[in-house]
C-alpha positions in Angstrom: 160.6 26.1 5.7 161.0 26.4 2.0 161.1 30.0 0.8 157.8 30.8 -0.9 157.6 32.2 -4.4 156.5 35.8 -4.2 154.2 37.6 -6.6 153.9 41.4 -7.0 150.4 42.4 -8.2 149.9 45.3 -10.4 150.2 48.3 -8.1 148.1 51.4 -8.1 147.8 54.5 -5.9 144.3 55.8 -5.4 143.1 59.1 -4.1 140.4 58.1 -1.6 137.3 60.1 -1.5 136.3 59.0 2.0 137.0 62.4 3.5 136.4 64.7 0.6 133.6 66.5 2.4 135.6 66.9 5.6 136.5 70.6 6.3 140.1 71.5 5.6 142.3 71.8 8.6 145.6 73.6 9.0 148.5 71.4 8.1 149.9 71.4 11.6 146.7 69.9 12.9 146.2 67.4 10.1 149.5 65.7 11.1 151.3 65.4 14.3 153.4 68.5 13.8 157.0 68.3 13.0 159.3 70.8 14.7 160.3 73.3 12.1 163.7 73.5 13.7 165.3 70.2 14.5 168.8 70.6 16.0 171.0 67.6 16.1 174.4 68.3 17.7 176.2 65.3 16.0 174.8 65.9 12.5 176.0 69.6 12.3 179.3 69.6 14.1 180.2 65.9 14.6 180.6 66.7 18.3 179.4 63.8 20.3 178.3 64.6 23.8 178.3 62.0 26.6 176.8 62.7 30.0 178.6 60.6 32.6 177.4 60.1 36.2 180.2 58.9 38.5 179.3 57.6 41.9 181.3 56.0 44.7 180.3 52.8 46.5 178.0 54.7 48.8 176.1 56.2 45.8 177.6 59.7 46.3 178.8 61.7 43.2 182.5 61.7 42.7 183.8 65.2 42.2 187.1 66.8 41.2 187.8 64.5 38.3 189.7 65.9 35.3 189.3 65.1 31.6 192.6 63.1 31.7 190.9 60.8 34.2 188.5 59.5 31.6 189.1 57.2 28.6 186.4 57.4 25.9 186.3 55.0 22.9 183.9 54.9 19.9 183.7 51.5 18.2 186.9 50.6 20.1 188.9 53.6 18.9 190.2 56.1 21.6 188.7 59.6 21.3 190.2 62.9 22.6 188.0 64.7 25.0 187.5 68.2 23.8 184.6 69.4 26.0 184.7 68.8 29.7 182.4 70.3 32.3 181.2 69.2 35.7 177.6 69.9 36.6 177.1 70.3 40.4 173.5 69.9 41.3 171.7 70.6 44.6 169.1 68.2 46.1 167.6 70.4 48.8 164.1 71.7 47.9 163.5 75.4 47.5 161.2 77.1 50.0 157.6 76.2 49.5 155.5 78.6 47.4 152.7 80.5 49.0 149.3 78.6 48.5 147.6 79.6 45.3 144.2 81.3 45.4 141.3 79.0 45.9 140.0 79.5 42.4 143.4 78.3 41.1 143.8 75.3 43.4 144.5 72.0 41.8 141.1 70.6 42.8 139.4 73.4 40.9 141.5 73.1 37.8 138.5 71.8 35.8 136.5 75.0 36.5 139.2 77.4 35.4 138.1 79.6 32.6 139.9 78.8 29.3 143.2 80.7 29.0 145.8 80.7 26.3 149.4 80.1 27.3 152.2 81.9 25.5 153.2 79.2 23.0 156.9 79.2 21.8 157.7 77.6 18.5 160.5 75.5 20.0 162.9 75.1 22.9 165.6 77.7 22.6 168.7 75.9 21.4 172.2 76.3 22.7 175.0 77.7 20.5 177.5 75.1 19.4 179.8 74.3 22.3 177.7 76.3 24.8 176.6 75.0 28.2 173.4 77.0 28.3 172.3 76.0 31.8 175.5 75.4 33.9 174.9 73.5 37.2 171.2 73.1 36.4 169.0 70.0 36.2 166.8 70.1 33.1 163.3 68.7 33.5 160.7 68.8 30.7 157.1 68.1 31.7 155.2 66.8 28.7 151.4 66.4 28.9 150.0 64.1 26.3 146.3 65.1 26.5 145.4 63.2 23.3 142.9 60.7 24.6 143.5 61.5 28.3 140.2 61.5 30.2 139.4 64.8 32.1 140.0 63.2 35.5 143.5 62.1 34.5 144.3 65.5 33.1 143.3 67.2 36.4 145.4 64.6 38.3 148.5 65.3 36.1 148.1 69.0 36.6 147.8 68.6 40.3 151.0 66.5 40.4 152.9 69.1 38.4 151.7 71.9 40.8 152.7 69.9 43.8 156.2 69.3 42.4 156.7 73.0 41.5 155.4 74.3 44.8 157.1 71.9 47.3 159.7 69.7 45.6 161.5 71.8 43.0 165.1 72.6 44.0 167.3 75.7 43.1 169.2 73.5 40.6 166.0 72.7 38.6 165.0 74.4 35.4 161.7 73.2 34.0 160.1 73.4 30.5 156.4 72.6 29.8 155.1 71.0 26.6 151.7 69.6 25.7 150.2 67.5 22.9 146.5 67.5 22.0 146.7 66.9 18.2 149.5 69.5 18.0 152.8 69.7 19.8 153.2 73.0 21.8 156.0 74.4 23.9 154.1 76.2 26.6 157.1 77.3 28.6 160.8 77.2 27.8 163.3 76.2 30.5 163.1 78.4 33.5 163.5 78.3 37.3 160.7 80.8 37.8 158.2 78.8 39.8 155.5 81.4 39.6 155.6 81.5 35.8 155.6 77.7 35.7 152.6 77.5 38.0 150.8 80.0 35.9 151.3 77.9 32.8 150.0 74.7 34.5 146.9 76.6 35.8 146.2 77.7 32.2 146.0 74.2 30.9 142.4 73.5 29.8 141.1 70.3 31.4 139.1 68.2 29.0 141.1 69.2 25.9 141.3 66.3 23.4 139.8 63.9 26.0 137.2 62.8 23.5 140.0 60.8 21.7 140.2 58.5 24.7 140.9 54.9 23.7 138.0 52.5 24.1 137.9 48.7 24.2 135.4 46.2 22.7 136.1 43.1 24.9 134.3 41.8 28.0 135.3 44.9 30.0 133.7 47.4 27.6 131.2 49.8 29.2 127.6 49.5 28.0 127.1 53.0 26.7 125.3 54.7 23.8 127.4 57.9 23.7 128.1 59.2 20.2 131.6 59.8 18.8 131.7 63.1 17.0 135.3 64.2 17.1 136.3 66.1 13.9 139.6 64.6 13.1 141.4 62.6 10.3 141.5 58.9 10.3 145.2 58.9 10.9 144.9 60.9 14.1 142.2 58.6 15.4 143.6 55.1 15.0 147.3 55.8 14.4 149.2 55.9 17.7 152.3 56.8 15.6 151.1 60.4 15.8 151.5 60.5 19.5 154.9 58.9 19.3 155.9 61.2 16.4 155.1 64.2 18.6 157.1 62.8 21.4 160.0 62.2 19.0 159.8 65.8 17.9 159.9 67.0 21.5 163.1 65.2 22.3 164.6 66.5 19.0 163.9 70.0 20.3 166.1 69.2 23.3 169.0 67.8 21.2 171.1 70.9 21.0 171.4 71.3 24.7 174.4 69.2 25.8 173.2 68.9 29.4 171.6 65.7 30.6 167.8 66.0 30.2 164.8 64.2 31.7 161.4 64.3 29.9 158.5 63.4 32.3 155.8 62.0 30.1 152.2 62.3 31.5 149.9 60.0 29.6 146.9 57.6 30.2 148.8 54.7 28.7 149.7 54.2 25.0 147.2 51.9 23.3 148.6 50.6 20.0 145.6 49.9 17.7 145.5 47.4 14.9 148.8 46.2 13.4 151.5 47.9 15.5 154.2 49.9 13.8 157.3 49.0 15.7 159.3 51.4 13.6 157.9 54.6 15.1 158.4 53.4 18.7 162.0 52.5 17.9 162.6 55.8 16.0 161.4 57.8 19.1 163.7 55.8 21.4 166.7 56.3 19.1 166.0 60.1 18.9 166.0 60.2 22.7 169.3 58.4 22.9 170.9 60.8 20.3 169.5 63.8 22.2 170.7 62.6 25.7 167.1 62.6 26.9 165.8 60.0 29.4 162.0 59.5 29.3 160.1 59.0 32.5 156.5 57.9 31.7 153.9 58.6 34.4 150.6 56.8 34.1 148.1 59.6 34.9 145.4 57.0 35.7 147.1 56.4 39.1 146.2 53.3 41.1 143.4 51.7 39.2 141.0 49.2 40.9 137.9 49.5 38.7 135.2 46.9 39.4 134.2 44.9 36.3 130.5 45.4 37.2 130.8 49.1 37.2 130.8 51.8 39.9 129.4 55.3 40.5 131.3 56.7 37.5 131.4 53.8 35.1 128.6 51.6 33.7 128.6 47.9 33.9 130.0 45.8 31.0 127.0 43.6 31.0 126.9 39.9 30.0 128.5 36.9 31.6 131.9 38.5 31.8 131.0 40.1 35.1 130.5 36.6 36.7 133.0 34.3 35.0 136.1 36.5 35.4 136.2 37.5 31.7 135.6 41.2 32.4 138.3 41.3 35.1 140.9 39.5 33.0 140.1 41.8 30.1 140.6 44.9 32.3 143.9 43.7 33.6 145.1 42.8 30.1 144.1 46.2 28.6 145.9 48.0 31.5 149.0 46.0 30.9 149.0 46.5 27.2 148.6 50.2 27.5 151.6 50.4 29.8 153.9 48.2 27.7 155.0 50.9 25.3 155.5 53.4 28.1 157.7 50.9 29.9 159.7 50.4 26.7 160.2 54.2 26.4 161.6 54.3 29.9 163.8 51.2 29.8 165.4 51.9 26.5 166.2 55.6 27.2 167.6 55.2 30.7 164.5 56.5 32.5 162.0 54.8 34.8 158.3 54.2 34.4 156.0 55.4 37.2 152.8 53.3 37.4 150.0 52.4 39.8 150.4 55.3 42.3 148.1 58.2 43.0 151.1 60.4 43.9 152.0 61.3 40.3 154.5 63.9 41.6 156.6 61.0 42.6 157.4 60.3 38.9 158.8 63.8 38.6 160.8 63.4 41.8 162.2 60.1 40.5 163.5 61.9 37.4 164.9 64.7 39.6 166.8 62.2 41.8 168.2 60.3 38.9 169.9 63.4 37.5 172.6 63.9 40.2 175.8 65.8 39.7 177.5 64.5 36.5 180.2 65.2 33.9 179.7 66.5 30.3 182.3 64.9 28.0 182.5 65.8 24.3 184.6 64.6 21.5 184.7 65.1 17.7 184.0 61.8 16.1 186.5 61.1 13.2 183.8 59.0 11.6 181.9 61.7 9.6 179.9 59.3 7.5 176.2 60.0 7.6 175.4 56.3 7.2 172.9 55.7 10.0 174.9 52.9 11.6 175.1 52.2 15.3 178.3 53.4 17.1 179.3 52.0 20.4 180.6 54.3 23.2 182.7 53.1 26.2 183.8 55.3 29.1 186.3 54.3 31.8 188.0 56.0 34.7 191.8 55.8 34.5 192.4 56.2 38.3 192.2 53.4 40.9 188.8 54.8 42.0 186.0 52.3 42.3 183.2 54.1 40.5 179.9 53.3 39.1 179.5 55.0 35.7 176.1 55.9 34.2 176.2 56.9 30.5 174.7 56.1 27.1 176.5 53.2 25.5 176.0 54.2 21.9 174.0 56.1 19.3 172.8 55.8 15.7 174.7 58.1 13.4 172.5 60.5 11.3 171.4 59.5 7.9 171.1 62.1 5.2 168.6 61.6 2.3 168.2 64.2 -0.5 167.0 64.1 -4.0 169.0 61.6 -6.0 169.6 60.6 -9.6 168.2 57.4 -10.9 171.5 55.7 -10.4 171.7 56.6 -6.7 168.0 56.0 -5.9 168.2 52.2 -5.8 171.3 52.1 -3.6 169.9 54.7 -1.1 166.6 52.7 -0.7 168.5 49.5 -0.1 170.6 51.3 2.6 167.4 52.7 4.1 165.7 49.4 4.6 168.8 48.0 6.3 169.0 50.8 8.9 168.6 49.9 12.5 167.2 53.4 13.1 163.9 53.6 11.2 163.1 56.8 9.2 159.6 58.0 9.9 159.2 61.3 8.1 156.0 60.0 6.4 153.1 58.5 8.2 152.0 55.0 7.0 149.1 52.7 7.9 149.1 49.1 6.8 146.6 46.2 6.5 147.8 42.6 5.9 145.2 40.1 4.7 145.3 36.5 3.6 143.3 34.3 1.1 143.7 30.6 0.7 144.9 29.4 -2.8 145.9 25.8 -1.9 146.5 23.7 1.2 150.0 25.1 1.7 149.8 28.4 -0.2 148.1 31.7 0.6 147.8 34.9 -1.3 148.7 37.8 1.1 147.7 41.3 -0.1 149.4 44.2 1.7 147.6 47.5 1.6 149.4 50.7 2.6 147.8 54.1 3.1 149.5 57.5 3.2 148.0 60.9 4.3 147.9 63.2 1.3 149.1 66.1 3.6 152.5 64.4 3.8 153.0 64.4 0.0 154.8 67.2 -1.8 153.9 67.9 -5.4 156.0 69.7 -8.0 154.4 72.0 -10.6 155.0 70.8 -14.1 153.0 72.5 -16.8 149.3 72.3 -16.1 149.6 69.5 -13.6 151.4 68.6 -10.4 153.3 65.4 -9.8 155.7 63.4 -7.7 157.3 60.0 -7.7 156.8 57.5 -4.8 159.3 54.7 -4.4 158.4 51.5 -2.5 160.7 48.8 -1.1 159.7 46.0 1.2 160.9 42.7 2.6 159.0 39.8 4.2 161.0 37.4 6.4 159.9 34.2 8.0 160.3 33.2 11.7 163.9 32.2 11.0 164.8 35.4 9.3 164.9 34.0 5.8 163.7 36.2 3.0 160.3 35.1 1.9 159.4 37.9 -0.4 160.5 41.3 -1.6 159.0 44.2 -3.5 160.8 47.1 -5.2 158.6 49.5 -7.2 157.6 53.0 -7.9 154.6 55.0 -9.2 154.4 58.5 -10.6 151.4 60.4 -9.2 150.2 63.1 -11.6 147.3 65.3 -10.8 145.6 68.2 -12.4 145.8 71.5 -10.5 142.2 71.4 -9.2 142.6 67.8 -8.0 146.0 68.4 -6.4 144.5 71.1 -4.2 142.3 68.5 -2.6 145.2 66.1 -1.9 145.8 67.5 1.6 142.4 66.3 2.7 142.6 62.9 1.2 144.8 59.8 1.3 146.8 57.7 -1.1 146.5 53.9 -1.1 149.0 51.4 -2.5 148.9 47.6 -2.5 151.2 44.7 -3.2 150.7 40.9 -2.9 152.8 37.9 -1.9 152.2 34.1 -2.0 153.3 32.6 1.3 153.0 29.4 3.3 151.3 29.3 6.7 153.6 30.7 9.4 154.8 33.7 11.3 156.4 36.6 9.3 157.9 40.1 9.7 157.4 42.8 7.1 159.4 45.9 6.8 158.1 48.4 4.2 159.5 51.8 3.1 157.9 54.6 1.1 159.9 57.5 -0.3 158.5 60.7 -1.7 161.0 62.0 -4.2 160.3 65.7 -4.2 161.6 66.2 -0.7 163.3 62.8 -0.1 161.1 62.1 3.0 160.8 58.4 3.9 158.3 56.5 6.0 158.8 53.1 7.5 156.3 50.5 8.7 157.5 47.3 10.4 155.3 44.6 12.1 154.9 40.9 12.6 152.0 39.0 11.2 150.7 35.4 10.9 149.3 33.5 8.0 147.1 30.9 9.6 146.7 27.3 8.5 142.9 27.2 7.9 142.9 23.4 7.8 144.0 23.1 11.4 140.5 23.7 12.9 138.2 21.1 11.3 135.3 22.1 13.7 135.1 25.6 12.3 134.3 27.0 8.9 137.5 28.3 7.4 137.3 31.9 6.1 139.7 34.4 4.7 140.5 37.8 6.1 137.4 40.1 6.2 137.8 43.3 4.1 136.0 46.4 5.1 135.9 49.1 2.5 134.2 52.4 1.6 135.4 52.5 -2.0 135.4 50.3 -5.1 137.4 51.7 -8.0 137.9 50.9 -11.6 141.5 50.0 -12.3 141.8 52.7 -14.9 141.0 55.4 -12.2 144.4 54.9 -10.6 146.3 58.1 -10.4 149.5 56.2 -10.8 150.5 52.6 -11.8 153.5 50.4 -11.7 153.0 49.0 -15.2 153.1 45.4 -14.2 151.3 42.9 -16.4 147.6 43.0 -15.8 147.3 39.2 -15.8 148.8 39.3 -12.3 145.5 40.8 -11.1 144.1 37.2 -11.5 145.8 36.4 -8.2 144.1 39.1 -6.3 140.5 38.2 -5.1 139.9 41.9 -4.4 139.8 42.6 -8.2 136.6 41.5 -9.9 135.6 42.5 -13.5 138.1 45.4 -13.6 137.1 46.9 -10.3 139.1 46.7 -7.1 137.9 46.9 -3.5 140.1 49.4 -1.6 140.6 48.2 2.0 139.8 50.9 4.6 143.1 50.1 6.5 142.2 52.5 9.4 138.5 51.4 9.5 137.3 54.9 9.9 134.1 55.7 8.0 131.5 58.5 7.5 127.8 58.3 7.6 127.4 59.4 3.9 129.4 56.4 2.7 128.6 52.8 1.8 130.4 50.0 3.7 131.5 47.1 1.5 132.3 43.8 3.1 134.2 41.0 1.4 135.5 37.6 2.4 135.9 34.1 1.2 134.6 31.0 2.8 136.3 27.7 2.0 134.7 24.3 1.2 137.8 22.1 0.4 135.8 18.9 0.0 132.9 20.3 -2.0 132.4 19.9 -5.8 129.4 22.3 -5.9 128.6 25.3 -3.7 127.1 24.4 -0.3 124.7 27.2 0.7 126.2 29.7 3.2 124.4 32.3 5.4 126.3 35.5 6.4 125.4 38.5 8.5 126.8 41.8 9.7 126.2 43.1 13.2 127.3 46.3 15.0 127.7 46.5 18.7 128.2 49.5 21.0 129.8 48.0 24.1 127.6 44.9 24.7 124.5 46.4 23.1 123.5 45.3 19.6 123.1 48.5 17.7 122.3 47.2 14.2 122.0 43.9 12.3 121.6 43.3 8.6 119.2 40.8 7.1 120.9 37.3 6.6 122.6 37.0 3.2 122.2 33.6 1.5 125.0 32.6 -0.8 124.1 29.6 -3.0 126.7 29.8 -5.9 130.2 30.9 -6.8 132.5 28.0 -5.7 135.9 28.4 -7.3 136.9 24.9 -8.5 140.6 25.7 -8.0 140.8 27.4 -4.6 137.5 25.9 -3.3 136.5 29.3 -2.2 133.0 30.9 -2.1 133.1 34.7 -2.3 130.8 36.5 0.2 129.9 40.2 -0.6 127.4 42.6 0.9 127.2 46.3 1.6 125.5 48.6 4.0 124.5 52.3 3.8 126.1 53.7 6.9 123.5 56.4 7.2 121.5 53.8 9.1 123.9 54.1 12.1 124.6 56.9 14.5 128.2 58.3 14.8 130.3 56.5 17.3 132.6 53.7 18.1 131.4 50.2 17.2 132.5 46.6 17.2 131.8 45.2 13.7 131.0 41.4 13.7 130.7 39.3 10.6 129.1 35.9 11.1 129.3 33.1 8.5 127.4 29.8 8.8 127.5 26.6 6.8 124.2 24.9 7.8 124.8 21.6 6.0 128.2 21.0 7.6 127.1 22.6 10.9 130.1 24.8 11.0 130.4 28.5 11.6 133.0 31.3 11.8 132.9 34.9 13.1 135.2 37.9 12.8 135.3 41.1 14.9 137.1 44.4 14.6 136.6 48.0 16.0 135.4 50.7 13.6 134.6 54.4 14.0 131.8 56.1 12.3 132.0 59.9 11.9 129.2 62.3 11.2 
C-alpha cells in the first residue's frame, strides 16, 4: 500500500473543566501510586542476578553443584559468576494452625468490623549482595480489590487463610499487598502465620467493589442501580492504573535477589476502550527484571451463570436469552477478562489459575514451582543504560542431564533526565524505539476517522493526560513546563504511514496552576490515511522531571464504501467541552490553515473529545458526526437521535433531530450536531446509542459506546 501523506494539525493543550467541581483528593489516590523507593539491582550496581532451577530426569532438584559447573553468557559473551548461593527449600507443610474463632472464620469475613492493618511504605529491601532470606521461598499475595465484587473478595480471603493455615511450609515467607485505588504493603515478608492470618482477617470485604466492570452487550443485567463512586475519570476507565500498581509491586521486590512468586488475586482484567499494550508490556518487563513470576488467580472461581439470571443476578432480557446471544456474550466477556491475566503468567514464567473454586490451589501452584534453586550473579560489563534487550544463556558444564529453568534475558535500564535542546531530540527518538515501554505518565487516547475522499480519511488522534502527573516550575508570577510529543503510525506491513514530532509550552498563572491536579490536559494531532489496519505508538515527555508516558495500540480505518446497504458515517465524537482556539494554554505554532482539515474545528471553536467518556450531571454532552452521501448533489434529509440504555432498559431518548442542509460539496459529508443537558439523567453506567437514518435512500447506521455519568 502506498504510504499516505500525513498532516499535523495545529496542536493545542487544553485544561479541561470537566472535573473542576470535584473535591480534591490526595495525590496518591488520584493516581495509581508509584512506589517512592524503587530498587533496581541492575541499575545501581550492574549486578545481574539469575535464579536457576536445575532438575534431573525425575524432576528432583540437583544439589551440590559449584559455580564452576555453570557457564553464563550475556549476548553471547561469557560472564564470570561472582555470586553463587544454593537455596534448599522444604516441601512438607507446617503443622496446621488451630481453628480461628468463629467470628473470624472465612465464612464470616464480610461481617468483620473494619480494622486497619499496619501499612508499610514498601517491601524492606536487601542490601547490595545480601541474601536476605536464605533457604526461604518468597511468596507475595496481592489482592486487587479494584472492581472485585464482594463475593470474590471473600473467596480470595478464604483461599489465603486456607493456604496459611494448612499448606504453608517452614520454607515459606509471605508478604501481603492490596490495591483498592492505592497500593499498600499490609505485611512485609514473614513466616509468622498468626501475623499473616491477622492481616488477612483485617481486610475489609467490599472495599472498592463498586468499581466492578460492567458490560453492555446481550449478557448485561437489567438493573437501575446508580453509579456514585467518587473517582477520577482515569481511575474508572483506565485499566493501566491496575497494571501500573502491579508494576510498582514487582519493583518493590526487585532488590531481593531470591526467586519470587507474586500470587495475583483479581476478578479478571477488563481492558476498556482502546487498549494500551505499552503498560501491559512494561509490567511484564519489570517482573522479568525483578525475578518475579506472576501467578494470576481468578477470584470468580468456576463460573456457570445462567444467561436468564438466577437468585443473585437479574435476567438480561430481550431475545439474547433464547437465541444464544447472551450465552455467547458471557463466554466472550469471561475469556476477554482472562486474556491479560494469562499474558502476565505466560510471559513472566508463572501459571494462571482459572475456573476452580479452590483458589488456594493457585498459591500452592506457585509454591510448588519454586523448588530448590541456585542464585547466580555476575557484573555485566555492558554498563550502557540504553534500554536494550540482553539475552542470557546458562549451561551446565558437567555431563549431567539437567533441565534448567531461568529467565532468558532482560531489558537494560534506561535513564532519562533533563536534557539540553541538542539532546532532547535524540533521546525522544531512542525512547520511541525502546522495546521496554516507559510508562511514568498516564495517557488515554481516542482515534477517530472522517472521510475526505474515496481512498483518503482524516484521522484525528486525541490524547489526554491527568494534570496530577504534570510538574510545573515556578517562573516569576506563573508556572510552566514543556511537553514533548513524538509518535509513529505504521501500516499492517510495518511501513511508516505517518509521524509527529512536536512540543508545547504550558504556562499557567499561580491561581490556575493550583487547580491543575484536579483537571486534565488534552492534546490532538491529525493524519490523512488510506483505509486499512494500523499501529500507533505515541510518547509524551514532561520536561521538568523527564517523565515519559507511552501509548501503543492497533486501530482500523474502515472503507465506508464497502457496505452499500448501510448509511456511511464517521466516528461519533462525545464531548463535554467546546473551546475557542485562543483559549489553549499552549500551542505548537503550526499554520492555522491546517485547521481546515479538522472537522472538529468550526468557526474558531474546537470540540474536545471526552476520550474517557466519563461525564458529570452538571455538564452538557455534545455529539458530533458526519454522514456521507457520495452520490448526492444537494443535502438529502437525515434524521438522527440519541438514546441511553441501562442494561436492556431504555433510560432516555432525545427528540429526533432533522438535518436538511450542510452537504460539503468536496467530501460529500453532512455534519450532524446535537447536545443534551446531562442533568436529565441519573448517575450511573449507560450505553449511549446514536442512530442516523436516511429515509429517502432507506439506509441507516447506529453507533454504541459505554459512558459513565457521575453525580
